[in-house]
Structures are given as C-alpha cells and as structure tokens.
N, C-alpha and C positions, 0 to 999 in steps of 0.2 A: 272365639276369635278362630276363623279357618286357618289350619295349619298350611294347606297347599298357598295360601294367598301371604302368609307370612313369610315361607321358604321362597316363593317365588320374589316377592319383593326384597328380601335378603340378598337374594343372590343377586339381581340386579342391581342393587345399591352398591356393591362394590366398585365404587370409583378408581378410575385409572390413573395412571401418571405415567410420563414421560419427558424427560426434558433436561437440565442444563448441568454443566459444569465444566469440562475442561478445553474443549473446541467443537469446531463445526467441520463435521466429516464432508469430504469433498464429493462423496457418492451420494449423499443425501440429494434424494428429488421428491417433490410433491406434486402431482399433477390432478387436475380437475378435469378429466374426459366425461364429456356428457352434461357439463354445467358451462354456462357461459363464462367468458373470459374475466370478466369483471367481479370477480370473486374478492370478498373485502379483504384487503391487504392491512391485516391488524397485528400486533404483536402474537404470534403462535402460528399466523399464516405462513406457510412454509412452500408457496407456491412460486417463490422467486430465490431461492436458495439452493445451497448444496451444488449438484453438478452443475446446472445451468451457470451460477455464479463462479464456480470454479472454471468453468470454459471462457468466461469471460475476463477473468482476472488472472487466470494461472495460479491459482490458490490452493491449497492443500492444508488441511486439519491444523497440526501446529503452525502452518503457514497462511491460514485463511486470510484472504483480504476483507477488509471492510471500511466502511467510510464513515464508521462511529468508533465509539471506545469500546467496541465489542460483544455490547449487551443492548438489549432493547429496554425501553423504559416507555411504558405506556402513555398514552396523550389523549386523555379524558377530559375534556374542558366544560366545566359548569356552566350552560347557558342561562341566563337569569332572564328567562321568559315566560315563568312560572310553569313550564311543561317537563322541565327536566331538572333533576337535582343529584350532586355526588355526596353520597353519604359515606363516610369512612370510620375508623375505628383502628386505632394502634395500640396493639397489646402490650403488656408489660415487658421488660426485659427477660431473656431466659438464657440461663449460664450453663456452658457446656464445658467440662473437662475435656482435654486432650483424650481423643478416641472414644468418646462417650455415644454410646447408642441407646436411646431411649424412646418411648412411645406413649406421651401423655394425651389428654383431650385438651380443648378449650372451648370457652363459650363465649357468645357477644348477645346480651339480651337487647334486643331491640327495642321493647316498650311500646310494641306499635300497636294503637288501638284501632288501626286501620289497615287495610291492604298495602301492600308495597309491589309494586311490578318494576321487576329488575333487567336492564337490557344488557348490560354489562358487567362483569365482575374482573375486578384487578387485585392481584395479589404480590406484595412487595415485601423484601425479607432482605437481611444482611448476613444471610449465610447459615448453614447448620439444617435448614428445612429440607431435610431430604425428598419428602412427600406429603401430601395432607389431603385428605377427602373432607369435604365440607357438606352439610345436611341441615335443610330447614325442619324445624321440629317445634311441635308447640311449648310454649313457655312453662308449663305445668309439669314436664319432665326433664331428667336428668340435670337438675340444678338450679329452679326457680328461686330457691331460698339463699342462693349461694352468689357470692361476688363474682364478676365476670374475669376471665383469667384462664390459667393452666390448672388442671386437675388430674389427679389419677382416674382414668377411666372407669375402673372397676369399682371405685369408692361410689359412685353415682350411678352403677349398674348400667353403664352405658352400654348400648346395642346398636350396631349398624340396621341389623335388622327391622327393629322398632322405630328408629330414626326414619326409614324409608317408609316403611308402613304408615307412619303418622303424618309425613310431611313428603319430600322431595330431595333429590339431588341438587344441590347448589353449583358445586364447583370441584374440579379436581386439579391439583397442582401437577405439572411436569416435574418430573424428578430433578431436584437441586435446583430448580428454577430460580432465580433472584427476584424475576419481574416478569408477570405473566397476565393477560388479560385475555378473558372469555368473553368473546363478543358476537351477540347475536345480530341478524339484519335489522333494520329499522321496524319498529313494532312489533317485534317479537322478543318475548319475556319469559322469566322465570318468576312465579307468584310466591310471594310470602304473605299468605293469610294472617288476619289480626291475630294479636298474641301469640306471635311465633318468635323464637329466636333462631341462631345459627350456632351449630356446634361442629366442631372438627376434631376426627382422632388424626394426631399428626405422627411422622416418624422423624425424631430429631436424629442427627448423624455428622459428628465433627471428626472429620478424617484426618484433620490436621495434629501436629505435634504440641499445639500450644492451645490454652485454654481459648473459649470465644466466647461473647457476651452477644445475644444477636435479637433484634426486633423484628416485628412481623406489623403491617398495616393491610386491611381489607378494605377495598372502596367498593361500592354498589353504585352505578348510574340508574337511578330511578325515572320512570317515564311517567307521565301524567295517564290517567286510565282512559282518557279519548284518544291517544296514541296507538294502545293495546289493539295488535289485531290478531296474535297468536298467544297461547300459553304453552309453553312445551314441556315435553313428558321425557325423561331419560329411557334410553334403552342400552343394552348391554351385547356385545358379541364376545364370546369367551372360547377358548381350546385349552381346556385343563388337561385334557389326555397326552400331555408331553412328555415324552421318551425320547429325549434328543441324542442320538448316536455319537460314540467318540470320533474324534479326528476325522470329522466329514462336515459338509454343510447339507442341510436337510430344510424341507418346507413340510407344514403342517397345513392342509387346506379344507375347508369345510363350505357346503350349499346349502344355506337353510332357508327352508319352505315357510316362513312365515304365516303368509295369508292363510295356509291350510289349517293352521293352528289357532288363528285369531278368532275365526268364527265371527259373531256380531261385535266384538269389542273393537275391532278395527276394519271399517266397513270394506268388504270386497265382491267381488263378482267373477262367478268361474274360477277362484282361486286366484284372481289378481286384484291388486288394490284399487281403491275407486278415488280416495284422496289422502293420500298420505305425501307429507314432505319432509324432505330431512335438512337442518339447519346447522348441525356442526357435528364433527367428530373428533374423536382424541385417543390415538392409539398408545398403547403400551406393552414394551418388552425390555427386557435388561440389556447389559452390554455384549452378550453372545449373538442379539438378534442384529439379522442384516438386512431384514425385510419386513413390509407390511405391505398390504394392500385390500381393497375392499370394491366390489363390482356390483352391479344390479344382476340380479338372479330370476330368469324368467320375464315374460312378457313382449312387448316390443322394441324394448331397449334391452334386452337380456346381453350382460356382458360389456356393458359399458361401464368403464373405470371412473370410480369417484374420488379415488383417494390412492396414492402410492407412497411409501417411505423406503428407500433405499439405503443402507448404512446405519450404524447406530451414532448419533451425535449428542445424544445428551442436552437437548434443547428444549424449548416449548413447542410442540407439534399440533397442537390442536388446529383444526381446519375450520372456517366458517363459511358457509355455502350462501352465497348472495349473488344472485336470486338462489332460492333452495331447489335441492333435488326433487324433481317430479318422479314418484313412484308411480304413477298410474300404469296398470294393468300387471306390474312387477308381482313375483311371488316373496321376495325376500330378497338376502343380500348372499354373496359368495366371498370369504375372505381369506387370507392365508398369511401364516407369520413364518419368516425365514431365518435359518441360524447357521452359525459357523463356529463349531465346536473344538477347540484345538486339544481339547483334555483327553485323557486316557480313559474317562469315565463318563458314562452316559449322565445327562442332567435333566431333571424332573420339573415339575410345577412348584414354585414356592419362591421365599425370599432370599436373602443373602446370595450365595452363589447360585443358586436356583434360578429358572427362567419362567417367565409370564406372556402369555399371547391374550391380550384383551383389548377391547375398544368400547369408551362410553361414547355415547349420542344423544341427540336431542332432537326430537320430533313433534308433529303436530297431533299424534296418536293419541286418542283417549285411554288409552292404557299402556301399562309400562311392561316392556319386553325384556327377557332375557333368553337368549337361544346360543346354541354352540355345543361342543364336543365334551362329554362329562368322562371320566375315567374306565377305561376298560374297553373301549370302542373304536380304537384305531387300527388301521391297516397300513402296511407299506404297500404301495401301489407300483412305483419304478424307481428306478436310478437313470437320470436322463443323461443326455451326450456330454454336460459338463461336468458329471457327479454328482449332482444334487440328488439327495435321495428323497422322494416324496411319500407323504401319508396323508392319509384321508380318514374320515368318522362321518356317522350319522348324526344329525344335529338334533337335540331336544331342546324345544320351545316351550317356555312357560310366559303367558298373557296375562297379566293381572289389570282391573280397574284401577285407574289412577285416582289418589284422594280426592274426596268429593270437595275439598278446599281449593284443588286446582282449577277453578273455574274462571270464565270471562268476567271484565268488570261489571258492576250493576250500573243502572242508569243513575242511580243517585250517586257513584262515585264518579261517573262519567260529567256531570254536571258540577260537582265541588271543585275546590280547589285542590291543588296538588297536595297530598297529605305529606309530610315531613316528621318523623318523630324526632324527639330530642336525645336521642341517645348515641347521635354521631360524635366523634372528637376532632378538632383540628388542632395541629402542633407541627413543628417543623420537620418531622420525618420525612424523610425522603430516599428513594432506593438508589438516587445517584450519588454514591460517596466518592470524595474526590480521590481522583488517581494520582500519585506523585511518584515519580521515576525513582528507581532505587539509588541511594546516595553510592558515591565512589567511595565513602569512606565506611559502609556496612561491613559489619565483623561476622564471619559464617557461623551459624549456630553450633555447629560441631567441626570434626576434621572432614575437610572436602574430600571425600571418597566416593567413587562411582556406588558402590553399595550403600553408604549412607543418602546420596542423594535419591537413590531409586526407593529406599524406604521412606525419608521425611517428605518427598516431592511427588515423585512419579508415580507410585504406588496409590497415595492417596490422594493426589491431586488431579492425577491425568489418567488414570487408568480404571479406578474404581467408579463404576458408572459414569464413565468418561469415554473418551472417544481411543485413547492410545493403550487399551489393555490388549492382551495376547490374542483375543478371538476379536474380528472384524475391525483391526487397528484402523483408525484414520488415516488415509493416505497410504496406508502399509506400513506406516511407524508405530512399531510397538515401542513403549517404555517400560517395558519390564521383561523378564526373561533372562534367558542364557545369551541370547544374541544381542543384549542390550546394547554393550560396547560397539560391536560391530555396526548396528543399525544406527546409533549416533554418527560414525565416523563415515559411513558410505552411503547414507539415505541422500537421493538426490532432491534438491530444493525445488519445490514446484513453482512456489511464488518467485515472480521474476525479480531477481537479486543476484548480485555476482557472488554473495557470501556463501560458503557452505555451512551446513547444519553445525558442526564441530571443527573449528580450525586449533588443533592442538598448540597450546602457548598462546594463543592470541583469542582473548574472550570478545572482544570489542570487536573483532572480525569473524565472530561466529554467529550464525543466526539464530540457534538456539537462546543464546544469551541475550541477544537485543529483543527477542519477543517477549523475553521474560522480565526484562529490566526497564523497557522503556514503555510508557502509556502511549504512545503513537510511534512505533515503530516504522522506518520507511523503506518502501521496497520500490520498483521501477514504476509501480504502478500508482504510487502515492502511499498515504497512510495505512496501515493493514493493523487489523487486531491483535491486541496483546494477549498474552497465556497467562493464566488459564481463561480460557474464552468466554465465557459467560461472567466471570466474576467482575463487579465493581471495582475492584483495585488488583495490584500485582500481589504476587506471593510477598510474604513479610520478607523484608530485605536481609534477614538473618539467612532464610533459605535460599534467595537468589544469590547470595554472596557464595555461598557454598558451589554453586555453578559456576560462578564467576572464577573462583580460586582453583576449582579443579581442572577448568580448560587450560588457565594460565600455567598449571604445573606440568602441562603436557598432556591432558586428557588421558590419565594410565587405566588401564584395566584393573582397577583397584575396588 
C-alpha cells in the first residue's frame, strides 16, 4: 500500500467541527461573495445570522433575538414518490457522569447490498456530543462481527487514516451542536458503496455538574440514482503551524496553489482549473477564534470571497453553495484564521485549551485534496493599524485519487427502483425536547454565591467552547474572570428591553435571569432566544435558582 497515499488521505480525513452551545455572537457573519444570492437556507447556513440579524433586532449574544426556541431543527421531509427516502438510525443511550470526557467510536451497519446516494445528513442528539467525525468504510473492517453501538476505538484497531483510504468522509458535526444538517444541492451526493457501514469517532464531554444520559440519531436522505448529478469528494484546508501570541489579536493566512500540484488528477490548463466546483464548506476553530475567511486564489475571479465567519458563536456554521462556486481558471484557495488571545502565554495547535484552524469542504474533484501550512514554516508579516499581528506560511498540497467506489450510478441502478436497506430504525426520538419554564419553587443546587454560579453555570455552560469566555466574548460580555461582577452589573443590554442585565435585589427585573428562566423571554421586538442559546431546554432548575437567589440577595461580589 502506497505510504504517501495513506498519509495524504489520512490528513485529509480529519473532519472538522465548529458549532453549538451557549449563544449566538452578534458579530458573526457569513457572506457568499462571488456566488448567487439564493444560497440554500438550511440549518448550518449562516447567511442571515450574526451581525446582520443583530442590526435588525438590536440583539446581542446572551441577548440574541430569535423567532423560535433558540435552536434549529432539521426539516427534511420524506416524499413518497419512489425517488427519495429518509433512512434513520437511533443509537443506544450513552451515560456520562458529571465532568466526564471520553472518546469512544460508534458504528451503524447499513447492510446495504446496493449503493446508497446521500443528499443530506442530519445529526440530532440530546447533549454531551462535543464533536464527531463520520466515515463510510467497508463493512468487513472495524467491527463487521460486532453489534451496532459504541465501542472503544482501539479495541477494533480503528484508524481515521484507513477509514478515509478505504471509503470517504460522510459528515462532520459542529462543536456541541444539538441538531445539524449537512445539505448538498439537488442531485449532489455522497456515495455509500455496497456493503459499507458508517463509523464515527466521538468526543463526549459533560461540562455540567450533574450526570447526563444522552441519545443520538443519524438520518440520511437517499436519492434515486436517476437524480444523481455529482458524487462529491472531501477536501481540507488546514493551518497547523499556530503560535498565537499572548495578549493580542492575530491572523494566520495562506494562499494555496492547488492546481499547480494537482497535475492530471484535477483537470487544469495553464495552472488554472478547467471544471471544478465547490458545494459545501465547514470551518473550525475554538473559543479564541474570532475570524475565518476563504477566497478564490488566482484566475479571473482572484480575491472573490466565498465564506466569512466573524466571532465565535459555537453554532453550526457549515455553508451550502447552491449554485456551486465555479472555480474555472482559479489556482486554488486563500484562507485565514483570526484569534484574540487574552492569556499571558502563547497558544498552539491542539485540543483542550489549544486552538485549531481548518476547514472541511466537498467538491466535484476526482481527487482528495489536503492543503495548508505545516509546522515550522510560519513568518510574522506585519502588525496592522488595528494592532492585529499577521502571520503567513507556504502551503504544502497533497492530491490523491479518490476511492474507486466513489463512482457515478450505473445504468442498471438508474433503471431499477430506489434501493432501501432494512437497517433503518423508526422510533419516537426527536431533538425537540420540551422546554419548561423554571418553576418559582425551584431550590438552588448549593449556596447562591457568584463564585458558585461561575463554576457551576458560566464556566461549563456559557464560556467553554461557547460564546462568553474571556477571549472574543460574545457582545463583549465575558462570564468568567476577575471582572465578572462588574461585567454583570454594568453591561449594556443591546436587546431592546428596559431591563438591566442584573438589577440587585430584583431577579424578575434582571435580563440575565429572564433569559435563563423563561422558554420565551419577551423583549420589545417580541420573543427572543433563551439561554443557553442552542440547547433544547433551559439549565436545570436548581442551577437557575442559584442565579435567582443571588440576584434577590443583592447580587454581592462573593
């Protein structure tokens, strides 16, 4: 087996995440310069959120306005026309103790004797799923003889490298998203060849102070082969050589000439692509990140912006391009990640309290592409007038033919009925858990001090991989740190309301308590989102009661 091929696909296969938890950042924007205005408006499409929404409603992060319950739920309806089918599978419950962090794998044996063509993937869960990366692999690897469900990855020699080499990437969940849909345009699919199964490596994290039992459901929207126009292939942009300076803002930027490295694998003429289209992108950085953008590099449309994300909002930020981005004549892509690091030490690449800069995408290329800046190649370019330190490095590009199984439908498939395997499950699982207002009789979990509230609620529910941490805090409201008390008592509420953030001695008259205790908090613009922003339910009543009693006791700095 060719080692370069294994390494190439292994790196590409690192599916990325970025997505849901505490709230929506008023600064977040997503634009589609260079593509038509009718970009698909699906869950994960951020083309009408963030700054634009905040300008319309006056909302900000903990105060962000919404016309729903504060989270998106996929609305994929099965049409009984013989051309589409919704195939779903609900996984067994998973128990997490308070503070648990674990990384098991999970499998779903499709038992498909024929190929399946997937136009959309929807992942729904009840919390604790920090992120997950999903692959399509032959069912004679990683557990054919085992039952579906969770397992220790090492026990079955699980390898993302082998998974991507033998199959392809199916889906990547945004960080802590409860419900997320990866939707391709009509006729565009990921292919599951015959006798393949779905395997994911998961990152579970229970940031709360109470045990959690959670379930998850995966749903695939299948298309009849006659509707298939394109089978997509994953690609990845990545900037690994991160050394984010302390107590400053910074940008890491790279311009990657993919066409020059692609050779015959991705048709190009004179260093520009002949027939390349992009259908979907999903960026990923952590809570210090405050910017991500992608532009066309080279050719007649050099500099056109395809995607921009400003701020950290911990929501589903995948973007569908419909119509697709036409890369005709382009050389590649230019991308950058920005960070606001308030810490006294530098931050590098990694998990936990470290950072990442990467993007998963899907195109019509016949090859898998991984391009970006590896370790040790970054130079500091300048510090601009806003004090942002700019860094850049040279791209290294790997281009590998995609798996032979990722082919277009055969004529026999086109002429046959839509094939539906028997492996799906039907049940009453729904990501829409009923939201119930915090009862007035709720008793606090423990002594209602500000330090306990910070530890039990703000740190785990509103700052960790969410919007109100110390770096790039949503709407400028940090819910951790030495200035917490001052922030709460003097923060200007941007949502149109007469209520202050905290009115000492009056919980009912405090915006903080209202958005934490009511499923449909009311502002001058009508119903707005409760907090935590993307949760299907409020915080546990015992936690909210701590906030209520602390405010009613005068909101002391204790």
